[in-house]
C-alpha positions as CSV (number, residue, x, y, z in Angstrom):
1,X,20.1,43.5,-70.8
2,X,20.0,44.2,-66.8
3,X,21.1,41.1,-65.0
4,X,18.7,38.3,-65.4
5,X,18.8,37.1,-61.8
6,X,15.6,39.6,-61.3
7,X,13.3,37.0,-62.8
8,X,13.9,34.0,-60.7
9,X,14.4,35.0,-56.8
10,X,16.5,31.8,-56.4
11,X,18.8,32.9,-59.1
12,X,19.9,35.7,-57.1
13,X,22.8,33.6,-55.3
14,X,24.3,33.0,-59.0
15,X,24.3,36.9,-59.1
16,X,25.4,37.2,-55.7
17,X,27.8,34.5,-55.7
18,X,29.3,35.6,-59.1
19,X,29.7,39.5,-58.3
20,X,30.7,39.2,-54.8
21,X,33.8,41.5,-55.0
22,X,33.9,45.5,-55.9
23,X,35.5,44.6,-59.3
24,X,32.6,42.3,-60.2
25,X,30.3,44.8,-59.7
26,X,32.2,47.4,-61.5
27,X,32.3,45.4,-64.1
28,X,28.8,44.5,-64.4
29,X,28.1,48.0,-65.0
30,X,30.2,48.3,-67.8
31,X,29.0,44.8,-69.9
32,X,24.7,45.4,-69.1
33,X,23.8,47.5,-72.2
34,X,20.9,49.5,-71.8
35,X,17.3,48.2,-72.2
36,X,14.5,50.5,-72.1
37,X,12.1,47.5,-72.3
38,X,13.5,45.6,-69.7
39,X,13.8,49.1,-66.8
40,X,10.0,49.5,-67.9
41,X,9.4,46.3,-66.8
42,X,11.5,46.6,-63.8
43,X,9.6,50.2,-63.1
44,X,6.2,48.8,-63.0
45,X,7.2,46.1,-61.0
46,X,8.7,48.8,-58.6
47,X,5.6,50.9,-58.7
48,X,3.1,47.5,-58.4
49,X,5.1,47.2,-55.3
50,X,5.2,50.3,-53.8
51,X,1.0,50.3,-54.1
52,X,1.2,47.1,-52.3
53,X,3.2,48.5,-49.7
54,X,0.3,51.1,-48.9
55,X,-2.6,48.8,-49.4
56,X,-1.0,45.8,-47.2
57,X,0.4,48.5,-44.6
58,X,-2.9,49.7,-44.0
59,X,-4.6,46.5,-43.8
60,X,-1.5,45.5,-41.1
61,X,-2.5,48.9,-39.1
62,X,-6.0,48.6,-39.1
63,X,-6.4,44.8,-38.4
64,X,-3.4,45.2,-35.6
65,X,-4.4,48.4,-34.0
66,X,-8.0,49.3,-34.9
67,X,-10.4,46.5,-35.4
68,X,-11.0,43.5,-32.8
69,X,-9.5,40.1,-33.9
70,X,-11.1,37.3,-34.7
71,X,-9.8,33.8,-36.5
72,X,-10.5,34.9,-39.7
73,X,-8.6,38.5,-38.8
74,X,-5.7,36.7,-37.9
75,X,-5.3,34.8,-40.8
76,X,-5.6,38.4,-43.0
77,X,-3.0,40.1,-40.9
78,X,-0.9,37.5,-41.5
79,X,-1.5,37.7,-45.4
80,X,-1.0,40.8,-45.0
81,X,2.4,40.9,-43.4
82,X,3.9,38.0,-46.1
83,X,2.9,39.9,-48.9
84,X,4.2,43.2,-47.5
85,X,7.6,41.3,-46.4
86,X,7.6,39.8,-50.4
87,X,7.0,42.9,-52.1
88,X,10.0,44.7,-49.9
89,X,12.4,42.1,-51.0
90,X,11.2,42.4,-54.6
91,X,12.1,46.7,-54.4
92,X,15.3,45.9,-52.5
93,X,16.1,43.8,-55.6
94,X,14.7,46.1,-57.8
95,X,17.0,49.3,-56.0
96,X,20.0,46.5,-55.9
97,X,19.8,46.4,-60.3
98,X,20.6,49.9,-60.2
99,X,22.7,50.7,-57.3
100,X,24.5,47.4,-56.7
101,X,24.2,47.8,-52.9
102,X,24.3,44.1,-51.5
103,X,27.8,43.6,-52.0
104,X,28.6,40.7,-48.8
105,X,27.8,37.1,-48.8
106,X,26.0,37.8,-45.3
107,X,23.6,40.5,-46.8
108,X,22.8,38.0,-49.5
109,X,22.1,34.9,-47.6
110,X,20.1,37.4,-45.4
111,X,17.9,38.5,-47.9
112,X,17.7,35.6,-50.0
113,X,16.3,33.9,-46.5
114,X,13.9,37.0,-46.4
115,X,12.4,36.9,-49.9
116,X,12.0,33.6,-49.9
117,X,10.3,32.9,-46.2
118,X,7.6,35.5,-47.6
119,X,7.3,34.1,-50.7
120,X,6.4,30.5,-49.0
121,X,4.6,32.0,-45.9
122,X,2.2,33.8,-47.8
123,X,1.2,31.1,-50.0
124,X,0.8,28.8,-47.0
125,X,-1.3,31.3,-45.2
126,X,-3.6,31.4,-48.1
127,X,-4.0,28.0,-48.1
128,X,-4.8,27.9,-44.6
129,X,-7.2,30.8,-45.3
130,X,-8.8,28.5,-48.1
131,X,-9.3,25.4,-45.8
132,X,-10.6,27.3,-43.2
133,X,-13.5,28.7,-45.2
134,X,-14.5,24.9,-46.8
135,X,-14.5,23.7,-42.9
136,X,-16.7,26.6,-42.4
137,X,-19.1,25.9,-45.1
138,X,-18.7,22.0,-44.6
139,X,-18.8,21.8,-41.2
140,X,-20.7,24.9,-40.1
141,X,-21.7,23.3,-36.5
142,X,-18.3,21.8,-35.6
143,X,-16.8,25.2,-36.7
144,X,-19.1,28.0,-34.9
145,X,-19.0,25.6,-31.8
146,X,-16.0,23.3,-31.3
147,X,-13.0,25.1,-33.2
148,X,-10.5,25.5,-30.8
149,X,-10.1,29.1,-29.8
150,X,-6.5,30.0,-30.4
151,X,-6.2,27.5,-33.4
152,X,-5.7,30.2,-36.0
153,X,-2.8,31.8,-33.6
154,X,-1.2,28.1,-33.7
155,X,-1.5,27.3,-37.0
156,X,-0.3,31.0,-38.4
157,X,3.2,30.1,-35.9
158,X,3.2,26.7,-37.3
159,X,3.2,27.7,-40.6
160,X,5.6,30.5,-40.2
161,X,8.0,28.0,-38.3
162,X,7.8,25.7,-41.3
163,X,8.7,28.3,-44.0
164,X,11.6,29.9,-42.0
165,X,12.3,26.0,-41.1
166,X,12.4,25.0,-44.7
167,X,14.5,28.3,-45.8
168,X,17.2,28.0,-43.3
169,X,17.8,24.1,-44.1
170,X,17.9,25.4,-48.0
171,X,20.3,28.0,-46.6
172,X,22.7,25.7,-44.4
173,X,22.8,23.3,-47.6
174,X,23.8,26.1,-49.8
175,X,26.5,27.7,-47.3
176,X,28.2,24.3,-45.8
177,X,27.8,21.9,-48.4
178,X,28.4,24.1,-51.5
179,X,25.4,22.2,-53.4
180,X,22.3,24.6,-54.3
181,X,19.0,22.8,-54.6
182,X,17.7,25.9,-56.5
183,X,13.8,26.3,-55.6
184,X,13.1,23.2,-53.8
185,X,10.9,25.5,-51.9
186,X,8.8,26.4,-55.3
187,X,8.1,22.9,-55.6
188,X,7.1,21.9,-51.9
189,X,4.9,25.3,-52.4
190,X,3.5,23.4,-55.8
191,X,3.2,20.0,-54.2
192,X,1.8,21.4,-51.1
193,X,-0.2,24.1,-51.6
194,X,-1.3,24.2,-55.2
195,X,-3.5,21.1,-54.6
196,X,-5.3,21.9,-51.4
197,X,-6.0,26.0,-52.5
198,X,-7.6,24.4,-56.3
199,X,-9.6,22.1,-54.6
200,X,-10.8,24.9,-51.5
201,X,-11.3,27.0,-54.9
202,X,-13.7,24.5,-56.5
203,X,-15.5,23.9,-53.4
204,X,-16.1,28.0,-52.4
205,X,-17.1,28.4,-55.9
206,X,-19.9,26.1,-55.7
207,X,-20.8,27.3,-52.3
208,X,-20.9,30.9,-54.2
209,X,-22.8,29.7,-56.4
210,X,-25.5,28.0,-54.7
211,X,-25.7,30.9,-52.0
212,X,-25.3,33.5,-53.5
213,X,-28.0,35.4,-52.1
214,X,-27.4,34.4,-48.4
215,X,-26.0,37.6,-47.6
216,X,-24.4,36.3,-44.4
217,X,-22.4,34.1,-46.5
218,X,-22.2,35.5,-49.6
219,X,-19.4,38.3,-49.8
220,X,-16.7,36.7,-47.7
221,X,-16.6,34.0,-49.5
222,X,-16.8,35.8,-52.6
223,X,-13.5,37.8,-51.2
224,X,-12.2,34.6,-50.4
225,X,-12.9,33.1,-53.8
226,X,-11.4,36.0,-55.6
227,X,-8.9,36.0,-53.6
228,X,-8.0,32.3,-54.7
229,X,-8.3,32.5,-58.2
230,X,-6.1,36.0,-58.2
231,X,-3.3,33.7,-56.6
232,X,-3.8,30.8,-59.2
233,X,-3.5,33.0,-62.2
234,X,-1.0,35.5,-61.1
235,X,1.5,34.2,-58.5
236,X,1.8,30.6,-59.2
237,X,3.3,30.9,-62.6
238,X,6.6,32.4,-60.4
239,X,6.7,29.2,-59.2
240,X,6.6,27.1,-62.3
241,X,8.9,29.5,-64.1
242,X,11.5,29.8,-61.3
243,X,11.3,25.5,-62.0
244,X,11.6,26.1,-65.6
245,X,14.6,28.3,-64.8
246,X,16.4,26.4,-62.4
247,X,16.7,23.0,-65.4
248,X,17.1,24.5,-68.1
249,X,20.3,24.7,-69.9
250,X,19.2,28.3,-71.9
251,X,19.2,30.2,-69.2
252,X,20.4,33.2,-71.1
253,X,17.4,33.0,-73.3
254,X,16.6,36.7,-73.8
255,X,12.5,35.5,-74.2
256,X,12.6,33.7,-71.1
257,X,14.1,36.3,-69.2
258,X,11.5,38.5,-70.0
259,X,8.6,35.7,-69.2
260,X,10.0,35.1,-66.3
261,X,10.4,38.4,-65.1
262,X,6.7,39.1,-66.0
263,X,5.7,36.3,-63.7
264,X,7.6,38.3,-61.0
265,X,5.3,41.0,-61.9
266,X,2.4,39.0,-61.4
267,X,3.2,37.6,-59.0
268,X,3.8,41.4,-57.2
269,X,0.6,42.4,-58.9
270,X,-1.2,39.2,-56.6
271,X,0.1,40.8,-53.5
272,X,-0.9,43.6,-53.8
273,X,-4.5,43.2,-55.2
274,X,-5.8,41.7,-52.2
275,X,-6.7,44.9,-50.2
276,X,-8.2,45.9,-53.3
277,X,-10.4,43.0,-53.6
278,X,-11.4,43.4,-49.8
279,X,-12.4,46.9,-50.9
280,X,-14.5,46.3,-53.6
281,X,-16.3,43.0,-52.6
282,X,-17.1,44.7,-48.9
283,X,-18.5,48.2,-50.1
284,X,-22.0,48.7,-50.6
285,X,-23.3,48.2,-54.2
286,X,-25.6,50.6,-55.6
287,X,-25.3,53.6,-53.0
288,X,-23.7,57.1,-53.2
289,X,-22.4,56.3,-49.4
290,X,-18.6,56.3,-49.0
291,X,-17.3,54.2,-46.5
292,X,-14.0,54.2,-44.4
293,X,-12.0,50.7,-45.5
294,X,-12.1,50.7,-41.5
295,X,-15.9,49.9,-41.5
296,X,-15.3,47.9,-44.8
297,X,-13.4,46.0,-43.0
298,X,-15.2,45.4,-40.1
299,X,-18.5,44.1,-42.0
300,X,-17.3,42.0,-43.7
301,X,-14.7,40.6,-41.3
302,X,-17.7,40.0,-38.9
303,X,-19.3,37.0,-41.2
304,X,-16.1,35.4,-40.1
305,X,-17.6,35.3,-36.6
306,X,-21.0,34.7,-38.0
307,X,-19.4,31.7,-39.7
308,X,-17.7,30.2,-36.8
309,X,-14.9,33.1,-36.0
310,X,-13.4,32.5,-32.5
């Protein structure tokens, strides 16, 4: 069985701490048996991450250099960047499972800090997007006329800083106090993000049902609603399973290993699927025209301006 730490992002710390010498890595290669099922699951995760690289990278390039920025695209740009970074961390870890190239403590701490920060930032940004759309729906006049011009950029900076500080504190506690607050960041995102995203999903679902025929809002709200639902179904279980692993006394249980590895795969799917959602929701239905991704994004994100984007 390949090392279980891939199934739990924070458990990588124990993995590296246990194998932080050359002898440990060489010994690990000898004791890990060949498991086709595990390798297949890791391979699917790797392929999913590569597909997500292409999609999110293209979104970053379009929103960064090709499409005029507004308040809504600022959120989407940062979300795509966070998803891209999270997928990169998973790819690095998958490669490490076969090469064991991350040997030093400094390398590990940097990798753990980066992966956790990207995961939490992605959750925070999705929460901000959901709240922004709810405000646009519930208070359209204020959102259109009185919303601060640089509010989106300010919120993104605040969320990235919060994620960085949260992970930095966890790293400092681990290094200097020798205490591992396993998955505390997952607990924070669960307490902060889940209720707000769930409430926003309900509000937007009602709005989509009531105003589905209004073209000036239907596509954008539908896109955000599907994105939020994908998060609740695919991404959030990672936090749940990470918490289970942290406090479970049966960390070596093979079935639990596969379940948690599956949650990692679902989280990668969630980080990879957003560009597909943008394309499917934004394209013209019932026509033969082949619109480029740039045209589709320009069309659908203009609704952000129409509903108060600044």
